[in-house]
C-alpha positions in Angstrom: -27.6 -38.8 -5.0 -26.6 -40.5 -1.5 -30.0 -40.7 0.0 -29.5 -38.3 2.9 -30.1 -39.8 6.7 -30.8 -37.7 10.1 -27.6 -39.1 11.9 -26.7 -38.6 15.7 -23.1 -39.8 15.5 -21.6 -41.7 18.1 -19.4 -40.1 21.1 -16.8 -41.6 23.0 -13.9 -41.1 25.2 -10.5 -41.3 24.1 -7.3 -41.1 26.0 -5.6 -42.0 29.5 -4.0 -38.9 31.5 -5.9 -36.3 29.3 -9.4 -38.1 27.9 -11.4 -36.3 25.5 -14.2 -36.6 24.1 -14.6 -38.2 19.9 -17.1 -37.5 17.7 -18.0 -39.7 14.5 -20.7 -39.6 11.7 -21.4 -40.1 8.0 -20.8 -37.1 5.5 -21.7 -37.3 1.7 -18.9 -36.8 -0.3 -17.9 -36.2 -4.0 -15.6 -39.0 -5.1 -12.3 -38.4 -7.5 -14.3 -39.7 -10.4 -17.2 -37.3 -9.7 -19.6 -39.7 -8.4 -21.6 -39.7 -4.8 -20.3 -41.5 -1.8 -20.3 -41.4 1.7 -17.3 -41.2 4.3 -16.7 -42.0 8.2 -15.5 -38.8 9.6 -14.5 -38.4 13.3 -13.2 -34.8 15.4 -12.4 -34.2 18.5 -14.8 -32.2 20.9 -13.0 -31.3 23.8 -11.9 -32.5 26.6 -13.4 -34.6 29.5 -12.8 -31.4 31.8 -14.6 -28.9 29.3 -17.7 -31.4 29.0 -17.8 -32.8 32.1 -20.9 -35.2 31.2 -21.8 -36.9 27.9 -25.3 -34.8 27.5 -23.0 -31.7 27.4 -20.6 -33.1 25.2 -23.6 -34.4 22.9 -24.6 -30.9 22.9 -22.1 -29.5 21.6 -21.9 -32.3 18.8 -25.2 -31.8 18.2 -24.6 -28.1 17.0 -21.8 -29.5 14.5 -24.3 -31.8 12.8 -26.9 -29.3 12.3 -25.6 -28.3 8.9 -25.5 -31.5 7.8 -28.5 -32.7 8.8 -30.7 -29.5 7.8 -29.2 -30.3 4.5 -27.5 -26.8 4.5 -23.7 -28.5 4.1 -23.1 -29.5 0.4 -21.0 -32.8 0.3 -17.0 -32.2 -0.5 -14.6 -33.8 -2.6 -12.3 -36.5 -1.0 -9.8 -35.2 -4.0 -6.4 -34.2 -2.6 -4.6 -30.9 -3.9 -1.9 -33.2 -5.5 -4.5 -35.5 -7.8 -6.4 -32.3 -8.4 -3.4 -30.5 -9.8 -1.9 -33.2 -11.5 -5.5 -34.6 -13.2 -7.5 -30.9 -13.9 -5.7 -27.8 -13.0 -2.7 -28.6 -14.8 -4.3 -30.0 -18.2 -7.1 -27.2 -18.2 -5.9 -24.1 -17.1 -2.2 -23.9 -17.0 -2.2 -23.9 -21.3 -4.6 -21.0 -20.8 -1.6 -18.6 -19.2 1.2 -17.3 -20.9 4.3 -19.9 -21.1 6.5 -18.2 -18.3 3.7 -17.9 -15.9 3.5 -21.8 -16.6 7.3 -22.3 -15.8 6.4 -19.9 -13.0 3.4 -21.5 -11.6 5.1 -25.4 -12.1 8.2 -24.4 -9.8 5.8 -22.8 -7.0 3.5 -26.0 -7.1 6.7 -28.6 -7.2 9.2 -27.0 -4.7 6.6 -25.7 -2.2 2.9 -26.5 -2.3 3.0 -30.2 -3.4 5.6 -31.0 -0.8 3.4 -29.6 2.1 -0.3 -29.7 1.0 -0.3 -32.2 -1.8 -1.8 -35.6 0.2 -4.5 -33.2 2.1 -8.1 -33.2 0.7 -9.0 -29.7 -0.8 -11.8 -29.0 1.9 -8.9 -30.0 4.6 -6.7 -27.1 3.5 -7.5 -24.4 5.8 -6.7 -20.9 6.3 -5.0 -21.6 9.4 -3.0 -24.0 8.0 -2.1 -21.4 5.0 -1.3 -18.8 7.4 1.5 -21.1 9.0 3.1 -21.9 6.3 3.7 -18.4 4.6 4.8 -17.6 8.3 7.3 -20.5 8.3 8.6 -19.7 4.8 9.7 -16.1 6.3 11.1 -17.6 8.9 13.2 -20.0 7.0 14.7 -17.1 5.4 12.4 -16.9 1.7 12.2 -13.2 0.6 8.8 -11.2 0.9 8.0 -11.7 -2.8 9.0 -15.4 -2.9 6.4 -16.1 -0.5 4.2 -13.9 -2.1 4.5 -15.6 -5.2 4.1 -18.9 -3.5 0.7 -17.1 -2.2 -0.5 -16.5 -5.2 0.4 -19.6 -6.7 -1.8 -21.5 -4.0 -4.7 -19.1 -4.6 -4.8 -19.8 -8.0 -5.1 -23.2 -7.9 -7.5 -23.3 -5.0 -9.4 -20.4 -6.9 -10.3 -22.8 -9.6 -11.3 -25.5 -7.4 -13.9 -23.1 -5.4 -15.1 -22.0 -9.3 -15.4 -25.8 -9.7 -17.7 -26.3 -6.8 -15.0 -28.7 -5.0 -14.5 -25.7 -2.0 -17.3 -23.8 -1.0 -14.8 -21.0 -0.2 -11.1 -19.9 -1.4 -8.7 -19.7 2.1 -6.1 -18.1 0.7 -8.1 -15.1 0.1 -8.2 -15.2 4.4 -4.4 -15.0 4.5 -2.2 -12.4 5.3 1.8 -11.5 4.9 3.1 -9.1 7.3 3.9 -5.8 6.0 7.0 -5.2 3.1 10.0 -3.9 4.2 11.5 -1.7 2.0 13.4 -2.7 -0.7 17.3 -1.5 -1.4 16.8 0.6 -4.3 17.4 -0.7 -8.2 21.0 -0.1 -9.0 20.8 2.3 -11.8 24.0 3.3 -13.9 25.1 6.6 -15.1 25.3 7.7 -18.7 29.3 7.7 -18.0 28.7 4.1 -16.3 26.8 3.0 -19.1 29.0 4.5 -21.6 31.9 2.3 -19.7 30.0 -0.8 -19.8 29.0 -1.0 -23.1 32.6 -0.4 -24.2 33.5 -3.6 -21.9 31.2 -6.1 -23.5 31.7 -8.5 -27.0 29.6 -8.9 -29.0 26.4 -10.1 -29.1 25.9 -8.9 -25.5 27.3 -5.5 -26.6 24.8 -4.8 -29.7 21.8 -6.5 -27.2 23.0 -4.3 -24.1 23.3 -1.2 -26.5 19.8 -1.5 -28.1 18.1 -2.1 -24.4 19.2 1.6 -23.2 18.5 3.2 -26.7 14.6 1.6 -27.2 13.7 0.3 -23.8 12.7 -3.4 -25.1 12.6 -6.0 -22.7 15.1 -8.7 -23.1 12.6 -10.9 -24.7 10.9 -8.5 -27.0 14.5 -7.6 -28.4 15.3 -11.4 -28.4 12.2 -11.9 -30.4 12.4 -9.2 -32.5 12.4 -10.1 -36.3 13.6 -8.1 -39.3 9.9 -7.7 -40.6 9.1 -5.7 -37.7 11.8 -2.9 -38.3 11.6 -0.2 -40.6 14.8 1.2 -40.9 13.9 4.1 -43.2 11.1 5.3 -40.8 13.3 4.6 -38.1 10.3 2.7 -36.1 10.3 -0.5 -34.4 7.1 -3.2 -34.1 6.6 -5.0 -31.3 4.4 -8.3 -31.6 6.6 -10.8 -29.4 8.7 -12.3 -26.8 10.4 -15.0 -26.0 11.0 -17.3 -22.5 13.6 -20.2 -22.6 13.1 -21.2 -26.3 9.7 -20.4 -26.5 7.5 -17.5 -28.6 4.9 -15.9 -27.2 2.5 -12.4 -27.3 3.7 -9.9 -25.7 3.5 -9.5 -21.9 0.3 -7.1 -21.9 -1.8 -5.7 -24.8 0.0 -2.0 -24.6 3.3 -4.1 -25.0 2.1 -4.7 -28.7 3.6 -1.8 -29.8 5.4 1.0 -32.5 8.5 2.7 -31.1 10.8 5.4 -32.7 14.4 4.5 -32.9 17.5 7.0 -33.1 20.1 7.1 -35.7 22.8 5.0 -33.3 20.1 2.1 -33.1 19.8 2.3 -36.9 23.3 2.1 -37.4 23.4 -0.6 -34.8 20.7 -2.5 -37.1 21.9 -1.7 -40.1 25.2 -4.0 -39.1 23.2 -6.7 -38.0 20.9 -6.9 -41.3 24.1 -8.1 -43.6 24.1 -11.2 -42.1 20.2 -11.6 -42.5 17.5 -11.5 -45.3 14.3 -13.1 -44.9 11.9 -11.1 -42.9 11.0 -14.0 -40.8 14.9 -14.1 -39.7 15.5 -12.9 -35.8 17.5 -10.0 -35.7 20.0 -11.7 -33.3 20.6 -15.2 -32.9 22.9 -18.4 -32.7 24.7 -19.6 -35.4 21.6 -21.9 -36.1 19.2 -18.9 -36.2 17.7 -19.9 -32.5 17.1 -16.9 -30.0 19.9 -16.3 -27.8 19.8 -17.6 -24.1 19.6 -14.4 -22.2 20.8 -16.4 -19.0 24.0 -17.3 -21.0 24.4 -13.8 -21.9 23.9 -12.4 -18.7 26.4 -14.4 -16.5 29.3 -15.1 -19.0 29.1 -11.7 -20.4 27.2 -8.6 -18.6 27.5 -9.5 -14.9 31.4 -10.4 -15.1 31.9 -6.9 -17.2 30.5 -5.4 -14.3 32.5 -6.6 -11.6 35.8 -5.8 -13.6 34.5 -2.4 -14.1 33.5 -2.2 -10.2 29.8 -1.3 -11.2 27.1 -2.5 -9.8 26.0 -6.1 -10.9 22.9 -5.4 -12.7 20.4 -7.5 -14.9 19.2 -7.1 -18.7 15.9 -5.8 -16.4 17.8 -2.9 -15.2 18.8 -1.7 -18.6 15.2 -0.9 -19.4 15.2 1.1 -15.8 18.1 3.1 -17.3 15.9 3.9 -20.4 13.5 5.0 -18.5 15.4 7.4 -15.9 17.2 8.8 -19.2 13.9 9.5 -20.6 13.0 11.6 -17.3 16.2 13.1 -17.7 15.3 14.8 -20.5 12.2 15.9 -19.6 10.1 13.6 -21.7 6.5 13.4 -20.2 5.1 10.7 -18.1 2.4 9.8 -21.1 5.5 9.2 -23.4 7.7 7.2 -21.3 4.3 5.2 -20.6 3.8 4.3 -24.1 7.5 3.9 -25.1 7.7 1.3 -22.4 4.6 -0.7 -23.1 3.2 -0.3 -19.6 -0.9 -0.5 -19.1 -0.5 2.1 -16.1 1.2 5.0 -15.7 1.7 4.3 -11.9 3.8 1.3 -13.0 5.9 3.9 -15.0 5.9 6.4 -12.1 6.6 4.3 -9.1 8.8 1.5 -10.6 10.7 3.0 -13.5 11.9 6.2 -13.1 14.7 6.5 -10.8 15.9 10.1 -10.4 19.8 10.8 -10.9 21.5 12.2 -8.4 22.7 15.0 -10.6 19.3 15.9 -11.5 18.3 16.4 -8.0 20.8 18.6 -7.1 20.3 20.9 -10.3 16.5 20.7 -9.3 17.2 21.5 -5.8 19.5 24.5 -6.7 17.0 25.7 -9.2 14.2 25.5 -6.0 16.7 27.7 -3.9 17.5 30.0 -6.7 13.6 31.2 -8.0 12.6 31.3 -3.7 15.6 33.0 -2.6 17.5 34.8 -5.4 21.6 34.4 -5.9 23.5 34.8 -2.8 25.3 37.8 -1.9 28.7 36.4 -2.0 27.7 35.6 -5.9 26.6 39.3 -6.7 29.7 40.8 -4.7 31.7 38.5 -6.8 30.5 39.8 -9.9 30.3 43.2 -9.1 34.5 42.6 -8.0 34.8 41.1 -11.6 33.2 44.0 -13.4 35.5 46.8 -11.4 
């Protein structure tokens, strides 16, 4: 440990048009290799107009040095964000995350965070700098969700730096994003539109899309499904894996590991696919070489072009999961049942995000309330009487 010294620092004037008081002092620091060292620091105390005499400027400077001289200020690291991410965070923390999350964080760091904060010392990344950075991203036209993801990625990294005592606190937690604007409603196809779309899709997208609508699986769960997870006699599926960019992983949450029932139509589709595979570890849908299908290729080559040809809203594979949830709600499935089938950890996620009322169901519901409250209209009664006469 470097011996602590009481210091008064040095103070001098700088500038021509507007003179300022500049203070310099020494600080104990933690070097990149973990050893202790000392660093020369400097800051502007204020203008000469604000502090007309050296004594006034020195008094303000002494207030800043108080925590350093009384030992309450801990030594700070000289490591930059880039050095910390490359040498510590990526080798140690990143592998503990799910593969899709790893790719997400790598993208946010490489494209947005390292170019802006990479050369700054960890203690020098202030709340004000982060707040300004986030506001600039929003002004540049980035979506609120994107900026929120950038903020979460930086918080994850600086949170680790705080846990490892490189910084005293995580400044990202003190930043705020503006109120989120209401997003447009997600495009949910009606049952008739779904029938039209499924009839227009080529294989294997037709089977994939049909199974997603009938089972509510995530696209990664379906593409990772193996024959050992299917019991056609008992009509059940067991979800234990997901796949992202060819990388197999555990499902999204603990509740995502689940068994769900399947209907006769799903059984027929699986039976037609089964003639091509016999090994229990073989993927249900795969390329000719047995590798997982690429969700993006199927989306851009089959699903979305079919939507365009039919004049339907452009949807994604995940939209079909929302369609399944909405259809479950339309047939009167209880919320708890929908939550279990979708593998959600919280019923609030199911209720707030995945249940989309069908317009026809809304109209019938409103008309049902009117009948309970008011009863049949007089014109309807008169028509019935006239028909009886």
